[in-house]
C-alpha positions, 0 to 999 in steps of 0.5 A, a space after each residue: 452171813 450177818 454177825 450183827 443185829 438187824 435194823 429192828 433190833 438196833 431200833 429196839 436198843 435205841 428205844 430202850 436206852 432213850 426210855 431208861 435214860 429218861 425214866 430211870 436215871 441213877 437217881 431214880 434207881 437209888 430210890 427204887 432200890 431203897 423202896 420196900 416195894 418189889 418193883 415199880 408197877 407204873 414203870 412196869 406198865 410203861 415198859 409193857 406199853 413199849 412191847 418189852 414183855 411180849 417179845 417172846 410171847 407168841 403173836 396169837 397170845 398178844 406178843 411179838 413172837 420174836 427171838 431170845 436175842 431181842 430179850 438180850 438187847 433189852 437186858 443189856 440196856 437194862 444192865 447199863 442203867 441198873 434198872 430194877 425190874 423183874 423183866 428177865 425173870 418174867 421173860 424166862 417164865 414166859 418162855 417156859 410157859 410157851 414151850 411147855 404149857 397147853 393152849 388153856 394155860 398159855 391163854 390164861 397167862 401169856 396175854 397177861 404177861 405181854 400186857 404187863 398185868 402179870 409178873 412171873 418167875 421160875 422157882 427152882 433153887 432150894 436150900 441145898 444150893 445145887 443149881 438147875 434141875 439137879 438140886 430139885 428135891 421138892 416132891 409133888 404128891 397126890 392128895 385126892 383130887 389135888 397135888 400138894 407141894 411142900 418145901 422151900 425155894 431159895 433165891 427166887 428171882 423177884 419172887 416176893 412180888 411175882 404174880 405167878 410162880 412156876 414151881 419146879 418139883 419132882 414126880 414119878 419119872 422126873 421133873 414137873 412144873 406147876 403154874 401157881 398164882 402167887 396169892 395161893 394159900 400156903 405160900 409164904 414169901 420172905 424178901 432176901 437182903 442182897 448186896 446189890 439192892 437193885 436186884 430182888 430175890 426171895 425165899 418162898 416157903 410152900 406149906 401143903 400148897 394144893 394145886 389142881 392137876 390142870 396147873 401142871 405144865 406138860 406131862 408129869 415128870 417130863 419137864 426137865 428139858 424145858 426147864 433146862 432150856 428156860 434156865 439157860 435162856 435166863 442165864 444168857 439174859 443175865 449175862 447180857 445184863 452183866 455186860 451192860 453193867 460192866 460197860 457202864 462201869 467202864 464208861 464211868 471210870 474212863 470219864 472220871 479218869 479224864 477229868 480227875 487230875 494229879 500232878 497237873 494232868 488227868 489220871 487217865 494219862 498214867 499207865 497204872 490207870 489207862 492200862 487197867 481200864 484197857 484190860 477191862 475193855 477187852 474183858 467186856 468186849 469178850 463177854 459181849 461177843 460170847 453173850 451175843 452168840 449164846 443168845 443165838 445158840 439157845 434158839 438155834 443149837 441143839 445143846 447150847 449149854 457150853 455156849 451159855 456157860 462160857 458167856 456166863 463165866 466171862 460176863 461175871 468176871 467182866 462185870 466184877 472186874 469193871 466194878 472194882 476198877 471203877 471204884 479204884 479209879 475214883 479212889 477213896 470217894 468211890 467207896 462212899 454211898 454218894 458215888 455211883 461207882 459203888 453201885 456198879 461194884 455191888 452189881 459186880 460182886 453180886 452178879 459173879 455168883 448169880 444163878 450158879 457159881 463160876 465153878 459150876 459153869 466151868 465144870 459144865 463146860 469141861 464136862 460137855 467137852 469130855 474133860 
């Protein structure tokens, strides 16, 4: 049994790191974060040319047909560089399309996603702030030959610039998913101001948005399992992104501790500094192990919910602590806009509750264990 990544995945990791170090250093991250553009389309096209967006798209639709582990490899490196990109949101949407869509729907959207010509996102969370499918209250109602969607979706990942919205709504019998082009009449998008400017999310209001029944993915009211699967996969990728950010924050703190001197010696020699950083290292490694296992579990375990939530909670705690200790290690300068440490601190603060709060994931872990 091999518990590591294979040679192709190691090559993918090296490729992603070289590309991001070259094309998106922190100076450019700051520029992109300050921009009103949803994302950098020329940079997005370059990543498409490298094959990132086709990782989980089936080969017959222009992709590579690989596993979710490969998405996690890219997500971790993206987190390390604080790369502002709709990569994870689009990958999760592609997974949902591939699992739930019919041949016509897959052929319409998946080749465009793989080619970098279409970004996509899953719109689930509503104003009640209840995660996953339990919080879906939006109803899909029949109106003549159309289906009408009315309601508000909150914190839609990269929703302000997505070319395709996979809107989750209720029909008789359960949940349905509708593939709705972002420019459809009746859709209003409002970018949300987040503490972490390298992330994007939007409030999307749908006012009597009429869609053809052919836009429904799968059978009416039968999408709950596929939605759950896609959200779990997205959560694992976000956990990997957190692990990458946590590692980068730790590396930045360690490097500074080696060169900043007090009382004639590097501050890294003081127990109050090195012991805290050692504890962060343990937290990051624990989160990395859980995340790697969860990335395998979402494709190979019938019910991966426990593994996903354990990875998500541990990764959220690791990135939050790593960002805080990075700022503390830098001292007063760490809080300033000029210092990169504050970027990781904001990533940690934001990521801790990203998707669903730790309390929700902890409850899911306990429930799955019968507690």
